[in-house]
C-alpha positions in Angstrom: -1.2 6.3 16.9 0.3 5.4 13.6 -0.8 2.9 11.0 1.6 1.0 8.7 -0.7 0.8 5.7 1.6 -1.5 3.6 4.0 -4.0 5.0 4.9 -7.6 4.1 4.9 -9.5 7.4 5.3 -12.8 5.6 8.6 -11.9 4.0 12.0 -13.0 5.1 13.4 -10.6 7.6 10.1 -10.1 9.4 8.3 -13.5 9.4 11.2 -15.1 11.4 10.5 -12.6 14.3 6.9 -11.6 13.7 6.1 -11.2 17.4 9.1 -9.1 18.0 8.4 -7.0 14.9 4.9 -6.2 16.0 6.0 -5.5 19.6 8.8 -3.1 18.6 6.3 -1.3 16.4 3.7 -1.0 19.1 6.3 0.4 21.4 6.8 3.1 18.8 3.1 3.8 18.8 2.4 1.9 15.6 -0.9 0.3 16.5 -2.3 -1.2 13.2 -0.7 -3.1 10.3 -1.9 -4.0 6.8 0.0 -7.0 5.6 0.0 -7.0 1.8 -0.5 -10.0 -0.5 1.8 -10.3 -3.5 1.1 -14.0 -4.4 -2.2 -15.7 -4.3 -0.3 -18.9 -3.4 0.9 -17.2 -0.2 -2.4 -15.8 0.8 -3.2 -18.6 3.4 -0.1 -17.7 5.4 -0.7 -14.0 5.2 -4.3 -14.5 6.4 -3.1 -16.8 9.3 -0.9 -13.9 10.6 -3.9 -11.5 10.4 -6.1 -14.0 12.3 -3.4 -14.4 15.0 -3.1 -10.7 15.8 -6.1 -8.5 16.5 -4.4 -5.4 15.1 -3.1 -7.0 11.8 -5.3 -7.2 8.7 -4.4 -8.2 5.1 -5.2 -7.9 1.5 -5.5 -10.4 -1.3 -3.8 -10.0 -4.7 -1.0 -10.7 -7.1 2.0 -8.3 -7.6 2.8 -7.4 -11.3 6.2 -9.2 -10.9 4.4 -12.4 -10.1 1.7 -12.4 -12.8 3.4 -14.8 -15.1 4.3 -17.4 -12.4 1.1 -17.3 -10.3 -2.2 -18.9 -11.2 -4.4 -16.8 -13.4 -6.9 -15.3 -11.0 -10.1 -13.6 -12.1 -12.1 -11.0 -10.3 -14.6 -13.5 -9.0 -11.9 -15.5 -7.3 -10.4 -12.4 -5.7 -13.9 -11.4 -4.5 -14.4 -14.7 -2.8 -11.3 -14.2 -0.7 -12.6 -10.9 0.5 -15.5 -12.5 2.4 -13.2 -12.9 5.3 -13.4 -10.1 7.9 -9.7 -9.5 8.0 -9.3 -9.0 4.2 -9.5 -5.2 3.7 -8.4 -4.6 0.2 -7.4 -5.9 -3.2 -3.7 -6.1 -4.3 -1.1 -5.2 -4.6 -1.5 -5.0 -8.3 -0.5 -2.7 -11.1 2.3 -2.3 -13.6 6.0 -2.5 -13.4 7.8 -1.6 -16.6 11.1 -1.1 -14.9 11.9 -4.8 -14.4 9.4 -6.3 -16.8 9.4 -9.5 -14.8 6.2 -10.5 -16.5 4.8 -9.6 -20.0 3.1 -6.2 -20.0 -0.2 -7.7 -21.4 -0.4 -10.1 -18.6 0.3 -7.4 -16.1 -2.5 -5.2 -17.5 -5.0 -8.1 -17.5 -4.2 -8.8 -13.9 -4.5 -5.1 -13.0 -7.9 -4.8 -14.6 -9.1 -8.0 -12.8 -8.1 -6.5 -9.5 -9.8 -3.2 -10.3 -13.0 -5.1 -11.2 -12.9 -6.9 -7.9 -12.4 -3.6 -6.1 -15.3 -2.0 -8.0 -17.7 -4.8 -7.1 -16.7 -5.0 -3.4 -15.8 -1.3 -3.0 -12.7 -2.4 -1.2 -9.6 -0.4 -2.0 -7.2 -1.6 -4.7 -3.6 -1.2 -3.8 -1.6 0.0 -6.9 2.1 -0.6 -7.6 3.4 1.4 -10.5 7.0 1.8 -11.6 8.2 3.4 -14.9 4.5 3.1 -16.0 2.9 6.4 -15.1 1.3 7.0 -18.5 -0.3 3.6 -18.9 -1.3 3.5 -15.2 -3.1 6.8 -15.7 -4.9 5.5 -18.8 -6.1 2.4 -17.1 -7.3 4.2 -14.0 -9.2 6.7 -16.1 -10.7 4.0 -18.3 -11.8 1.9 -15.4 -13.2 4.8 -13.4 -15.4 5.6 -16.3 -16.9 2.1 -16.1 -17.6 2.6 -12.5 -16.0 4.1 -9.4 -13.6 2.0 -7.4 -11.6 3.2 -4.3 -7.9 2.7 -4.1 -4.4 4.1 -3.5 -1.1 4.5 -5.2 1.3 2.7 -2.8 4.9 3.7 -2.1 4.5 6.8 -4.2 7.5 7.7 -6.2 5.9 8.7 -9.5 5.3 12.0 -11.3 2.9 14.9 -10.7 0.4 13.7 -13.3 -0.2 10.4 -11.6 -0.7 12.2 -8.3 -3.2 14.5 -9.9 -5.0 11.5 -11.5 -5.3 9.8 -8.2 -6.6 12.8 -6.3 -9.1 13.6 -9.1 -10.7 10.2 -8.6 -10.6 10.4 -4.8 -7.8 7.9 -4.4 -5.2 8.0 -1.7 -1.4 8.3 -2.0 0.8 6.4 0.4 4.2 7.7 1.3 7.1 5.4 2.2 10.7 5.9 3.4 11.6 7.1 -0.1 10.6 10.6 1.0 13.5 10.6 3.5 16.2 9.9 0.9 18.6 12.6 -0.1 17.9 11.9 -3.8 14.1 12.5 -3.4 14.0 16.3 -3.4 11.8 16.4 -6.5 9.5 13.8 -5.0 9.1 15.9 -1.9 8.1 18.9 -4.0 5.4 16.8 -5.7 4.2 15.4 -2.4 3.9 18.9 -0.8 1.1 19.7 -3.3 -1.0 16.6 -2.6 -4.0 17.3 -0.3 -3.4 16.0 3.2 -6.8 14.3 3.1 -5.3 11.9 0.4 -2.1 11.0 2.3 -1.3 7.6 4.0 1.9 6.3 5.5 3.6 3.0 4.9 6.9 1.2 5.3 6.8 -1.4 2.5 8.8 -3.4 5.0 11.1 -5.3 4.8 12.1 -3.0 1.9 13.0 0.7 1.6 14.2 1.5 5.2 14.0 5.2 5.8 16.9 7.4 6.8 18.6 6.9 9.3 18.2 3.1 8.8 19.1 2.9 5.1 20.7 -0.4 4.2 19.0 -2.3 7.1 15.9 -4.6 7.0 13.0 -2.2 7.2 10.3 -2.9 9.8 7.0 -1.2 10.8 8.6 0.6 13.8 10.7 2.7 11.4 7.5 4.4 10.0 8.1 7.1 12.7 10.9 8.5 10.6 8.7 8.6 7.5 6.0 10.3 9.5 8.5 12.9 10.8 9.6 13.7 7.3 6.0 13.9 6.1 5.2 16.4 8.9 8.2 18.5 7.8 7.1 18.5 4.2 3.6 19.6 5.0 4.7 22.0 7.7 2.8 20.4 10.6 3.8 18.6 13.7 4.3 14.9 14.2 1.2 14.4 16.2 -1.0 16.0 13.6 0.4 14.0 10.7 -0.2 10.8 12.8 -3.8 11.8 13.4 -4.5 12.8 9.8 -3.0 9.7 8.2 -4.5 7.4 10.7 -8.0 8.9 10.1 -7.4 8.7 6.4 -6.5 5.0 6.6 -9.7 4.1 8.5 -11.8 6.2 6.2 -10.4 4.4 3.1 -10.3 0.9 4.6 -13.8 0.9 5.9 -13.7 -2.8 7.1 -10.8 -2.1 9.4 -11.6 -1.9 13.1 -9.6 0.7 15.1 -7.7 -1.1 18.0 -8.9 1.7 20.3 
């Protein structure tokens, strides 16, 4: 079986055919889905989907793009949401200095609040980082010194140093369809040196459809192409990459219940 460790089932392109999306994925042997929160104001609808489907779970958090527009949310508020059995993690959160849709100071405050919630609950924090490797590394190192927190770098497209930082702290690195792109040869070289025990797979659907579906709305069933490319990068077969990444997911997200 495969797990889509990061998708946005409440986003346009998926939410209008949620049942069909899940059915197509299950026919492709994708058996578990983690629907990721990017707005605290959308959390209720995300949770509703997770409650509707036994093999869908969710997270709670505020994406760095949304930090200026969303209500300021402290760690205690995030923690309260995690009392629900279907809420497996904190985020996505992090830093995005590429678009700078929110002031960097607000992004950093939000990021640290999410990490604090992760530290107190020991639920993984899902980290988005773009054009912010150095500052992300600094914050991870500073916060891990305060106390350990589990987590992952989602949709990994960063540099070697961030990968090394994550592995050093026992964090996971999630691979998306980006690893299938022709322009991603340098990324594939970095990925090849990451320990398999730290690897997860995701779609980030409805974004970043892998080859051969580039330009289309991405959906969880397409994760099979990312899995095949990951198997190629690591020099193993598709069945083994599926087993390893699935086991890694359930080891990291300890609240998750295997569908079988």
